[in-house]
N, C-alpha and C positions, 0 to 999 in steps of 0.2 A: 707611689701609692699609700697609704695609710697602713701601719703596722703598728699593732698594741702584745706587749707583752707581760703577763703577769707572773709575779714570785712572790710566796711567803707563806704560801698553804703548810700542811703539816697537819701533823695531831698535838693534839692540846687539853687538857685536864678542864674537868669544869669550873670555873670561875675565872682561867686562864685567859691572856689575851694575847691578842695576834695583829699582826702590820702585815697588809699588802703593799707588793708595789707593783706599778702598772707603768713600764716605760714605752713611751710612744714616740714614733719617728714619721718621717714622711709627709707630715701637716702641712698644708700651701696655707692654708688661710690661719690670719690671725685669731679668730673669734672660730673658735671651736666648743662642741661640749664634750666631756667627761663622764661616763654616768657608771659605776657599780651595781653590778647585781648578782645575783643568787640563786639557784635552783637546786632544790633536793628532790631525789629521786619521786617519783610520784605526783609531783611538786609544780603549780606553774613558776613560771621566772619570773622573782620581783624583784622591782628596781630598789635600791637602798638609796643611796647621792647622788648628787649632782654636782658638777661643777664648772665651771668657766672660767679657762685658766686665764686667760686674757684681765679678768682682774677680780680673778678671787670668790668671783661669790658662788655660795653653795646654796643646796637646798637637799632635806631629807626625808623621806618617806617615813610617816608618823610610825614604822615597825623598825626604825633605825635611830631615831634622833637620840635616845636617850644612851644609848651605848657606843654608836660609833660616829666618826669623824674623818670625814674626806679633806685632805689636803695637796699641796703640790709643792714641788721644788724641781730646781732645773732648769727655772723659767717656762715653767709650764710643759717642761715632756718627761716628769715624777711623777704620777697622781697615787699618794696613796688612804689604805682605807685602815683606819683603826681602830680596832676593836675590842671589844671589855667587857667584863664578868661574862661568859661563854657558857653555854649551855648545850647539850646535846642536838635542841631544834635549832641550831646556828649552822649545825653538819648540813655542806654541800658543796658543790663546786661554784666558785667565787669567780664573774665575769668580768674585765672592763670594757666599758666599747664607746664608740663616740662618733658623733654626728655634728652636723652641723648648729644643731640647737637641739637646747633642751625640752623637757615638759614636764610638765606637775598640775596635779589638780586630784580635787575632793571625788571619792567614788564613795557612794555608798557611806558617807561621813568619813570615812579615812581616806588623809590625804598621802596621795601616790607620786612616783616622782619618774621618769623614764626618758627618752631620744624622743626628739620630734621628726617627722617625716618617715618618710618611706621605708620600710625596713633594707630596702636592698640598697639604701643610702646609708646605711650605718657599716660599721666596720665594729668587729668584736675579737678579744683575744682566745686564745685556745682554753683557757680556764684554769682556777687551780683547788684546788679542793683540801675542805678542810674538817674533822674528822673529830669532834667532842666528846669523849667520854668520864 
């Protein structure tokens, strides 16, 4: 079965940068979607970026496209999220998740990204926490 393990969280000062890694194992299909999400205390979970490792195609939420970069390595088995110009508003727990397909669309004028299909078909990592001060 699919397993995702995030790493790279921690504490950083305002204006700093961080890079998360998501190590993927157990994927049977060649085409799958990996998405990065975050959730801050008391706030809804927010999709940030998605990637199809099979062809490297990426999409970003409006909230992430200016400062975040999703990329891959190791034949698509490691997915990164590079974040720059961090502010305290970026403090949250960050998750990578997988599904057969990504989702994207405009809601209330804001471009959002995530995973397609039933939530029961999605696989989530354990999360990694970021504190920006």
